[in-house]
C-alpha positions as CSV (number, residue, x, y, z in Angstrom):
1,A,20.2,18.8,-7.9
2,G,22.4,19.6,-10.8
3,I,22.3,23.3,-11.8
4,L,22.7,22.5,-15.5
5,A,20.1,19.7,-15.4
6,N,17.6,22.0,-13.6
7,D,18.2,24.7,-16.2
8,A,17.5,22.3,-19.0
9,Y,14.7,20.3,-17.4
10,P,13.2,22.1,-14.4
11,E,10.1,20.0,-14.6
12,M,12.1,17.0,-13.5
13,T,13.4,18.8,-10.4
14,Q,9.9,19.9,-9.5
15,E,8.5,16.4,-9.9
16,V,11.2,14.9,-7.6
17,V,10.5,17.6,-5.0
18,E,6.7,17.0,-5.2
19,H,7.2,13.2,-4.8
20,G,9.6,13.8,-1.9
21,L,7.0,15.9,-0.1
22,I,4.4,13.2,-0.7
23,A,6.7,10.6,0.7
24,H,7.4,12.8,3.7
25,E,3.6,13.0,4.5
26,H,3.3,9.2,4.3
27,R,6.3,8.8,6.6
28,M,4.7,11.2,9.1
29,N,1.5,9.2,8.9
30,T,3.5,6.0,9.6
31,R,5.1,7.5,12.6
32,T,1.8,8.7,13.9
33,L,0.1,5.3,13.6
34,N,3.1,3.5,15.1
35,R,3.0,5.8,18.1
36,Q,-0.7,5.3,18.5
37,Q,-0.1,1.6,18.4
38,T,2.6,1.8,21.0
39,L,0.4,3.9,23.3
40,S,-2.4,1.3,22.9
41,G,-0.4,-1.2,24.8
42,T,-0.1,-5.0,24.5
43,P,-2.3,-6.5,21.7
44,I,-5.4,-8.3,22.7
45,T,-5.5,-11.5,20.7
46,L,-8.9,-12.7,19.7
47,S,-10.1,-15.5,17.4
48,L,-13.9,-15.4,17.4
49,G,-14.9,-16.5,14.0
50,P,-14.2,-19.2,11.4
51,S,-13.3,-16.8,8.6
52,A,-11.7,-13.4,8.1
53,T,-14.9,-11.4,8.0
54,T,-16.5,-13.0,11.0
55,S,-13.3,-13.0,12.9
56,V,-12.7,-9.2,12.5
57,L,-16.3,-8.2,13.0
58,N,-16.9,-10.4,16.1
59,A,-13.6,-9.2,17.7
60,L,-14.6,-5.6,17.1
61,D,-18.2,-6.2,18.4
62,I,-17.1,-7.7,21.7
63,Q,-14.3,-5.1,22.3
64,I,-16.5,-2.2,21.5
65,T,-19.2,-3.5,23.8
66,D,-16.7,-4.0,26.6
67,Y,-15.2,-0.5,26.0
68,R,-18.7,1.1,26.3
69,Y,-19.3,-0.9,29.5
70,A,-16.0,0.2,31.0
71,N,-16.8,3.9,30.4
72,R,-20.6,3.7,30.9
73,M,-21.1,5.1,27.4
74,P,-24.4,5.2,25.5
75,D,-25.1,1.9,23.7
76,N,-25.0,3.7,20.4
77,A,-21.7,5.5,21.1
78,E,-19.4,5.2,18.1
79,L,-15.7,4.3,18.4
80,E,-12.8,5.0,16.0
81,V,-11.3,2.0,14.3
82,P,-8.1,2.5,12.3
83,I,-7.6,-0.4,10.0
84,P,-5.3,-1.1,7.0
85,L,-6.9,-0.3,3.7
86,W,-5.9,-3.8,2.4
87,A,-8.5,-5.3,4.8
88,K,-11.3,-4.5,2.2
89,P,-10.1,-6.9,-0.4
90,V,-9.5,-9.5,2.3
91,F,-13.2,-9.2,3.2
92,R,-14.2,-9.4,-0.5
93,A,-12.0,-12.5,-1.0
94,D,-13.5,-14.2,2.0
95,Q,-17.1,-13.4,1.0
96,S,-16.4,-14.7,-2.6
97,V,-15.8,-18.2,-1.2
98,R,-18.4,-18.1,1.5
99,N,-20.5,-21.3,1.8
100,G,-24.1,-20.9,0.7
101,S,-23.8,-17.4,-0.8
102,N,-25.5,-16.5,-4.0
103,V,-23.6,-14.7,-6.8
104,T,-24.6,-11.2,-5.6
105,E,-23.6,-11.8,-2.0
106,A,-20.3,-13.4,-3.0
107,L,-19.1,-11.1,-5.8
108,E,-20.8,-7.8,-5.2
109,V,-19.2,-6.8,-1.9
110,T,-18.9,-3.0,-2.2
111,D,-17.0,-0.6,-0.1
112,A,-20.4,0.8,1.1
113,K,-21.5,-2.7,2.2
114,I,-18.3,-3.2,4.2
115,D,-18.7,0.2,5.8
116,A,-22.2,-0.8,6.7
117,W,-20.9,-3.9,8.6
118,F,-18.8,-1.6,10.8
119,K,-21.6,1.0,11.2
120,A,-24.0,-1.8,12.5
121,R,-21.5,-2.3,15.3
122,H,-21.1,1.4,16.0
123,A,-17.6,1.4,14.7
124,V,-16.2,4.2,12.5
125,P,-13.5,2.5,10.2
126,R,-10.5,4.7,9.3
127,W,-9.0,3.0,6.3
128,V,-5.4,3.8,6.4
129,Y,-2.2,3.5,4.3
130,D,1.2,3.4,5.9
131,W,0.4,0.8,8.6
132,Q,1.1,-2.9,8.4
133,D,2.3,-2.6,4.8
134,A,5.6,-2.5,3.0
135,F,6.1,1.2,3.4
136,S,5.8,0.9,7.2
137,G,8.4,-1.9,7.2
138,V,6.5,-5.1,6.9
139,A,8.6,-7.5,4.8
140,G,6.7,-8.8,1.8
141,G,3.7,-6.6,2.7
142,F,1.5,-4.8,0.3
143,G,3.4,-2.4,-1.9
144,A,6.7,-4.2,-1.6
145,A,9.2,-4.5,-4.5
146,T,8.1,-8.1,-5.0
147,P,4.4,-8.6,-5.9
148,I,2.4,-10.1,-3.0
149,T,1.0,-13.6,-3.5
150,A,-0.8,-14.4,-0.3
151,W,-3.3,-12.7,2.0
152,P,-1.9,-11.7,5.4
153,S,-2.5,-14.2,8.2
154,T,-3.2,-11.6,10.9
155,I,-4.4,-8.0,11.2
156,D,-4.1,-5.4,13.9
157,V,-6.8,-2.8,14.6
158,M,-7.1,-0.1,17.2
159,I,-10.3,0.9,19.0
160,Y,-10.7,4.2,20.9
161,K,-13.1,7.1,21.4
162,A,-12.7,10.1,19.1
163,G,-10.4,12.6,20.8
164,T,-8.3,10.0,22.6
165,F,-5.2,10.9,20.6
166,V,-3.8,14.4,19.8
167,R,-1.2,15.0,17.1
168,A,0.8,18.2,17.0
169,R,3.0,19.1,14.0
170,G,5.1,22.2,13.3
171,E,7.8,23.3,10.9
172,V,11.3,23.7,12.3
173,I,13.3,24.4,9.2
174,N,12.3,24.8,5.5
175,V,15.1,25.8,3.1
176,S,14.9,25.8,-0.7
177,A,17.3,26.8,-3.5
178,M,20.4,26.9,-1.3
179,Y,23.8,27.5,-3.0
180,D,27.1,27.0,-1.2
181,T,30.7,27.1,-2.4
182,V,31.3,23.3,-2.1
183,N,28.3,22.4,-4.3
184,L,28.9,25.2,-6.8
185,K,32.2,23.8,-7.7
186,K,30.3,20.6,-8.8
187,N,27.5,22.6,-10.5
188,D,25.1,21.4,-7.8
189,F,22.7,23.2,-5.5
190,H,20.5,22.2,-2.5
191,V,16.9,22.1,-3.7
192,L,15.0,21.4,-0.5
193,F,15.6,20.7,3.2
194,I,12.8,20.2,5.7
195,E,12.8,19.5,9.4
196,E,9.5,19.0,11.2
197,K,8.4,18.4,14.8
198,L,5.8,15.7,15.6
199,L,4.0,15.0,18.9
200,V,1.5,12.2,19.4
201,I,0.0,11.9,22.9
202,K,-2.9,9.9,24.4
203,R,-4.9,12.8,26.0
204,R,-7.7,10.9,27.7
205,W,-9.8,7.7,27.5
206,K,-8.0,4.5,26.5
207,S,-7.1,2.8,23.3
208,R,-7.1,-0.9,22.6
209,L,-5.0,-2.8,20.1
210,V,-6.6,-6.0,18.9
211,R,-4.7,-8.7,16.9
212,I,-7.0,-10.9,14.8
213,P,-6.2,-14.0,12.7
214,L,-7.3,-13.9,9.1
215,A,-8.5,-17.0,7.3
216,V,-9.8,-16.3,3.8
217,N,-11.9,-19.5,3.6
218,G,-15.5,-18.3,3.6
219,A,-16.3,-20.8,6.4
220,V,-19.6,-20.5,8.3
221,G,-21.0,-22.3,11.3
222,A,-22.2,-25.8,10.8
223,A,-25.9,-26.3,10.1
224,R,-27.7,-28.1,13.0
225,E,-31.2,-29.7,13.2
226,L,-33.6,-27.8,15.5
227,D,-36.8,-28.8,17.1
228,A,-40.1,-26.8,17.1
229,Q,-38.8,-24.7,20.0
230,G,-35.6,-23.8,18.2
231,K,-33.4,-26.0,20.3
232,I,-30.6,-28.2,18.9
233,V,-31.7,-31.7,18.4
234,V,-29.0,-33.9,20.1
235,T,-28.2,-36.9,18.0
236,T,-28.5,-40.2,19.9
237,P,-25.2,-42.0,19.9
């Protein structure tokens, strides 16, 4: 920063530093999530529903059930599900065009209602920034320089038991207000320098990465005629 500029307007220097530290935390979050994704292995691709909402919830339900079976866990054992924050408006958009919905069902899809969908499947959603968005490197993703104009066509979610991953962080170097002869000649000084260590390991259990298609179409299963026993009436050709 400029020594004279900082003397005249120190608030600007402080604001830049604060924003830089915020960006640093988001970058550490991105690296953490990316390492978790890598440690989760090859994506399991599932398409188990006609629309975005059913596709995501059905994929989670079958994978959570299989995960519990593999580990002989209680049938109400909850699993962590990191998922991009932008999935919430995708669900709302999908529900708003859902066939047969009334106005309340279609247009009043609250965050609490969405969380309840996950809870019913013993999933604990972790709505996250910095993963599968522009900040994490997705071209044209949410938060990019150019406004987004279409919903994403796929989404990745992770599934694992709490405690599967461990993150260790620690400060290596933190230097502020550093003056040196080279910069003093230009009336500049070094405001802040930070170096931090980061470790993300998979300690135990397993993590699954699931890739799910998103179709914001509100589609539901086709209605079928049933007999008195609840069986589908087969139409005679």
